[in-house]
C-alpha atoms as an extended CHARMM CRD file, in Angstrom:
* protein
*
       131  EXT
         1         1  MET       CA             14.1240000000      -13.2790000000      -38.0970000000  PROA      1               0.0000000000
         2         2  THR       CA             10.6820000000      -13.6240000000      -36.5460000000  PROA      2               0.0000000000
         3         3  LEU       CA              8.1690000000      -10.9840000000      -35.7050000000  PROA      3               0.0000000000
         4         4  LEU       CA              9.0620000000      -11.1760000000      -32.0040000000  PROA      4               0.0000000000
         5         5  SER       CA             12.8400000000      -11.1010000000      -32.3750000000  PROA      5               0.0000000000
         6         6  THR       CA             15.2550000000       -8.2690000000      -31.7420000000  PROA      6               0.0000000000
         7         7  ARG       CA             17.7380000000       -7.2840000000      -34.3940000000  PROA      7               0.0000000000
         8         8  SER       CA             21.4300000000       -7.1790000000      -33.6420000000  PROA      8               0.0000000000
         9         9  ASP       CA             21.6470000000       -3.4100000000      -34.2510000000  PROA      9               0.0000000000
        10        10  GLY       CA             19.6910000000       -2.6640000000      -31.0410000000  PROA      10              0.0000000000
        11        11  TYR       CA             16.3440000000       -2.1170000000      -32.7570000000  PROA      11              0.0000000000
        12        12  HSD       CA             13.5000000000       -3.6460000000      -30.7710000000  PROA      12              0.0000000000
        13        13  SER       CA             10.5150000000       -5.1290000000      -32.5550000000  PROA      13              0.0000000000
        14        14  THR       CA              7.1320000000       -3.4940000000      -32.2880000000  PROA      14              0.0000000000
        15        15  TRP       CA              5.8860000000       -6.4170000000      -30.2070000000  PROA      15              0.0000000000
        16        16  PHE       CA              8.7050000000       -6.0270000000      -27.6940000000  PROA      16              0.0000000000
        17        17  VAL       CA              7.8190000000       -2.3760000000      -27.2010000000  PROA      17              0.0000000000
        18        18  ILE       CA              4.1200000000       -3.2160000000      -26.8350000000  PROA      18              0.0000000000
        19        19  VAL       CA              4.7110000000       -6.0050000000      -24.3120000000  PROA      19              0.0000000000
        20        20  ALA       CA              7.1690000000       -3.8700000000      -22.3180000000  PROA      20              0.0000000000
        21        21  SER       CA              4.7730000000       -0.9100000000      -22.3220000000  PROA      21              0.0000000000
        22        22  VAL       CA              1.8340000000       -3.0140000000      -21.1360000000  PROA      22              0.0000000000
        23        23  PHE       CA              4.0090000000       -4.5290000000      -18.3870000000  PROA      23              0.0000000000
        24        24  VAL       CA              5.1700000000       -1.1260000000      -17.0980000000  PROA      24              0.0000000000
        25        25  THR       CA              1.6560000000        0.3400000000      -17.3470000000  PROA      25              0.0000000000
        26        26  CYS       CA              0.1430000000       -2.5650000000      -15.4000000000  PROA      26              0.0000000000
        27        27  LEU       CA              2.8290000000       -2.2890000000      -12.7340000000  PROA      27              0.0000000000
        28        28  ILE       CA              2.3010000000        1.4410000000      -12.1880000000  PROA      28              0.0000000000
        29        29  THR       CA             -1.4940000000        1.2260000000      -12.4070000000  PROA      29              0.0000000000
        30        30  ALA       CA             -1.6120000000       -1.6050000000       -9.8790000000  PROA      30              0.0000000000
        31        31  ASN       CA              0.3990000000        0.4360000000       -7.3970000000  PROA      31              0.0000000000
        32        32  ILE       CA             -1.8000000000        3.5010000000       -7.8540000000  PROA      32              0.0000000000
        33        33  ILE       CA             -5.1260000000        1.6770000000       -7.4600000000  PROA      33              0.0000000000
        34        34  ALA       CA             -3.8950000000       -0.5180000000       -4.5960000000  PROA      34              0.0000000000
        35        35  VAL       CA             -5.3120000000        1.9640000000       -2.0810000000  PROA      35              0.0000000000
        36        36  LYS       CA             -8.8800000000        1.2330000000       -3.2010000000  PROA      36              0.0000000000
        37        37  LEU       CA            -10.4050000000       -1.6630000000       -1.2720000000  PROA      37              0.0000000000
        38        38  PHE       CA            -13.4040000000       -3.7420000000       -2.2810000000  PROA      38              0.0000000000
        39        39  SER       CA            -15.1250000000       -6.7760000000       -0.8050000000  PROA      39              0.0000000000
        40        40  VAL       CA            -15.8610000000      -10.1340000000       -2.3440000000  PROA      40              0.0000000000
        41        41  GLY       CA            -17.9610000000      -12.0480000000        0.1330000000  PROA      41              0.0000000000
        42        42  PRO       CA            -16.0900000000      -12.0800000000        3.4460000000  PROA      42              0.0000000000
        43        43  PHE       CA            -12.7980000000      -10.9840000000        1.8320000000  PROA      43              0.0000000000
        44        44  VAL       CA            -11.5640000000       -7.4080000000        1.5790000000  PROA      44              0.0000000000
        45        45  LEU       CA             -9.1290000000       -7.0260000000       -1.3210000000  PROA      45              0.0000000000
        46        46  PRO       CA             -7.1720000000       -4.1700000000       -2.8810000000  PROA      46              0.0000000000
        47        47  ALA       CA             -8.2390000000       -3.1620000000       -6.3890000000  PROA      47              0.0000000000
        48        48  ALA       CA             -4.7260000000       -4.0010000000       -7.5730000000  PROA      48              0.0000000000
        49        49  VAL       CA             -5.5970000000       -7.7120000000       -7.5850000000  PROA      49              0.0000000000
        50        50  ILE       CA             -7.4710000000       -7.0610000000      -10.8090000000  PROA      50              0.0000000000
        51        51  ILE       CA             -4.5350000000       -5.6840000000      -12.8250000000  PROA      51              0.0000000000
        52        52  PHE       CA             -1.3810000000       -6.8810000000      -11.0490000000  PROA      52              0.0000000000
        53        53  PRO       CA             -1.6140000000      -10.4710000000      -12.3550000000  PROA      53              0.0000000000
        54        54  ILE       CA             -1.5250000000       -9.0680000000      -15.8890000000  PROA      54              0.0000000000
        55        55  SER       CA              1.9160000000       -7.6100000000      -15.1690000000  PROA      55              0.0000000000
        56        56  TYR       CA              3.0910000000      -11.1020000000      -14.2070000000  PROA      56              0.0000000000
        57        57  ILE       CA              1.7440000000      -12.5320000000      -17.4650000000  PROA      57              0.0000000000
        58        58  PHE       CA              3.5590000000       -9.9080000000      -19.5280000000  PROA      58              0.0000000000
        59        59  GLY       CA              6.6990000000      -10.3310000000      -17.4180000000  PROA      59              0.0000000000
        60        60  ASP       CA              6.6370000000      -14.0350000000      -18.2310000000  PROA      60              0.0000000000
        61        61  ILE       CA              6.1500000000      -13.2550000000      -21.9260000000  PROA      61              0.0000000000
        62        62  LEU       CA              9.1630000000      -10.9560000000      -21.8110000000  PROA      62              0.0000000000
        63        63  THR       CA             11.2960000000      -13.6150000000      -20.1430000000  PROA      63              0.0000000000
        64        64  GLU       CA             10.2220000000      -16.5080000000      -22.3610000000  PROA      64              0.0000000000
        65        65  VAL       CA             10.3400000000      -14.6930000000      -25.7020000000  PROA      65              0.0000000000
        66        66  TYR       CA             13.1190000000      -12.1210000000      -25.2430000000  PROA      66              0.0000000000
        67        67  GLY       CA             15.2570000000      -13.7240000000      -22.5670000000  PROA      67              0.0000000000
        68        68  TYR       CA             16.0760000000      -13.0380000000      -18.9550000000  PROA      68              0.0000000000
        69        69  SER       CA             18.4850000000      -10.1770000000      -19.6930000000  PROA      69              0.0000000000
        70        70  ARG       CA             15.9810000000       -8.0600000000      -21.6320000000  PROA      70              0.0000000000
        71        71  ALA       CA             13.1610000000       -8.9090000000      -19.2470000000  PROA      71              0.0000000000
        72        72  ARG       CA             15.3080000000       -7.8170000000      -16.3090000000  PROA      72              0.0000000000
        73        73  ARG       CA             15.9870000000       -4.4700000000      -18.0170000000  PROA      73              0.0000000000
        74        74  VAL       CA             12.2620000000       -3.9100000000      -18.5640000000  PROA      74              0.0000000000
        75        75  ILE       CA             11.5190000000       -4.8440000000      -14.9520000000  PROA      75              0.0000000000
        76        76  TRP       CA             14.0890000000       -2.3010000000      -13.7360000000  PROA      76              0.0000000000
        77        77  LEU       CA             12.5670000000        0.2400000000      -16.1180000000  PROA      77              0.0000000000
        78        78  GLY       CA              9.1680000000       -0.4900000000      -14.5610000000  PROA      78              0.0000000000
        79        79  PHE       CA             10.5250000000        0.0380000000      -11.0660000000  PROA      79              0.0000000000
        80        80  GLY       CA             12.1610000000        3.2930000000      -12.1530000000  PROA      80              0.0000000000
        81        81  CYS       CA              8.9250000000        4.5410000000      -13.7180000000  PROA      81              0.0000000000
        82        82  ASN       CA              7.0600000000        3.4840000000      -10.6000000000  PROA      82              0.0000000000
        83        83  LEU       CA              9.4920000000        5.4800000000       -8.4750000000  PROA      83              0.0000000000
        84        84  VAL       CA              8.8700000000        8.5620000000      -10.6140000000  PROA      84              0.0000000000
        85        85  ALA       CA              5.1010000000        8.0880000000      -10.2110000000  PROA      85              0.0000000000
        86        86  VAL       CA              5.3730000000        7.6450000000       -6.4370000000  PROA      86              0.0000000000
        87        87  VAL       CA              7.5500000000       10.7340000000       -6.0240000000  PROA      87              0.0000000000
        88        88  ALA       CA              5.1850000000       12.8020000000       -8.2110000000  PROA      88              0.0000000000
        89        89  ILE       CA              2.1500000000       11.6240000000       -6.2190000000  PROA      89              0.0000000000
        90        90  TRP       CA              3.9680000000       12.3220000000       -2.9400000000  PROA      90              0.0000000000
        91        91  ILE       CA              4.8980000000       15.8500000000       -4.0460000000  PROA      91              0.0000000000
        92        92  GLY       CA              1.3310000000       16.4120000000       -5.2500000000  PROA      92              0.0000000000
        93        93  GLY       CA              0.0790000000       15.3740000000       -1.8240000000  PROA      93              0.0000000000
        94        94  LEU       CA              2.3280000000       17.9350000000       -0.1540000000  PROA      94              0.0000000000
        95        95  LEU       CA              0.8820000000       20.8200000000       -2.1760000000  PROA      95              0.0000000000
        96        96  PRO       CA             -1.6700000000       22.9500000000       -0.3120000000  PROA      96              0.0000000000
        97        97  PRO       CA             -5.2850000000       22.2990000000       -1.3490000000  PROA      97              0.0000000000
        98        98  VAL       CA             -7.5850000000       24.9650000000       -2.7260000000  PROA      98              0.0000000000
        99        99  ASN       CA            -10.7450000000       25.9930000000       -0.9360000000  PROA      99              0.0000000000
       100       100  PRO       CA            -13.0850000000       23.0470000000       -1.6620000000  PROA      100             0.0000000000
       101       101  ASP       CA            -16.1650000000       25.3130000000       -1.7230000000  PROA      101             0.0000000000
       102       102  SER       CA            -14.9400000000       27.4660000000       -4.5870000000  PROA      102             0.0000000000
       103       103  PRO       CA            -15.1200000000       26.2450000000       -8.2100000000  PROA      103             0.0000000000
       104       104  PRO       CA            -11.8830000000       26.0700000000      -10.1870000000  PROA      104             0.0000000000
       105       105  PRO       CA            -10.9370000000       29.3850000000      -11.7730000000  PROA      105             0.0000000000
       106       106  ARG       CA            -12.0020000000       29.9190000000      -15.3780000000  PROA      106             0.0000000000
       107       107  CYS       CA             -8.4740000000       30.6510000000      -16.4640000000  PROA      107             0.0000000000
       108       108  LEU       CA             -7.3450000000       27.2950000000      -15.0420000000  PROA      108             0.0000000000
       109       109  ARG       CA             -9.9530000000       25.4100000000      -17.0840000000  PROA      109             0.0000000000
       110       110  ARG       CA             -8.8960000000       27.2840000000      -20.2290000000  PROA      110             0.0000000000
       111       111  ARG       CA             -5.2370000000       26.5570000000      -19.5490000000  PROA      111             0.0000000000
       112       112  LEU       CA             -5.9060000000       22.8580000000      -18.9840000000  PROA      112             0.0000000000
       113       113  THR       CA             -7.9740000000       22.6440000000      -22.1880000000  PROA      113             0.0000000000
       114       114  ARG       CA             -5.2270000000       24.4180000000      -24.1180000000  PROA      114             0.0000000000
       115       115  LEU       CA             -2.5730000000       22.1930000000      -22.5480000000  PROA      115             0.0000000000
       116       116  LEU       CA             -4.4550000000       19.0110000000      -23.4940000000  PROA      116             0.0000000000
       117       117  GLY       CA             -4.8410000000       20.2900000000      -27.0580000000  PROA      117             0.0000000000
       118       118  CYS       CA             -1.1390000000       21.1320000000      -27.2790000000  PROA      118             0.0000000000
       119       119  LEU       CA             -0.1610000000       17.7210000000      -25.9040000000  PROA      119             0.0000000000
       120       120  ALA       CA             -2.3740000000       15.9940000000      -28.4690000000  PROA      120             0.0000000000
       121       121  VAL       CA             -0.8560000000       18.0120000000      -31.3200000000  PROA      121             0.0000000000
       122       122  GLU       CA              2.6520000000       17.4550000000      -29.9620000000  PROA      122             0.0000000000
       123       123  GLY       CA              2.0690000000       13.7170000000      -29.6850000000  PROA      123             0.0000000000
       124       124  LEU       CA              0.5720000000       13.3590000000      -33.1660000000  PROA      124             0.0000000000
       125       125  THR       CA              2.9120000000       15.6690000000      -35.0730000000  PROA      125             0.0000000000
       126       126  PRO       CA              5.9490000000       13.3250000000      -35.2480000000  PROA      126             0.0000000000
       127       127  SER       CA              3.8370000000       10.4360000000      -36.4950000000  PROA      127             0.0000000000
       128       128  LEU       CA              1.9310000000       12.5140000000      -39.0300000000  PROA      128             0.0000000000
       129       129  PHE       CA              4.9090000000       14.4640000000      -40.3260000000  PROA      129             0.0000000000
       130       130  PRO       CA              8.0470000000       12.3150000000      -40.0430000000  PROA      130             0.0000000000
       131       131  LEU       CA             11.3560000000       14.0090000000      -40.7860000000  PROA      131             0.0000000000
């Protein structure tokens, strides 16, 4: 069994998870930053041209190393995650804005700081203290 292989019990290698995660992240990031335009000489391009080709590279790695079936599952996973991101961004756009002249409330900043701290602890706890 090689480092890049998948065991028969359904366990995926660390490299498979890394490649799949980078693929999905590139796909979602490219769709989010696609609205930003920049110019290169006479050409106007979306910012997604910087990161979207990376998703193709990792998609090819998935197909060549892990096979078409697994690559197809990861691609569908990427589309599903992208759909979740699009719906969340759409819902966020529907929310009413705050008064742009007023600074954010103090309690909101404290809550966000506390939330970020809790998320960091929650994310690190399973890896630091495995059951």
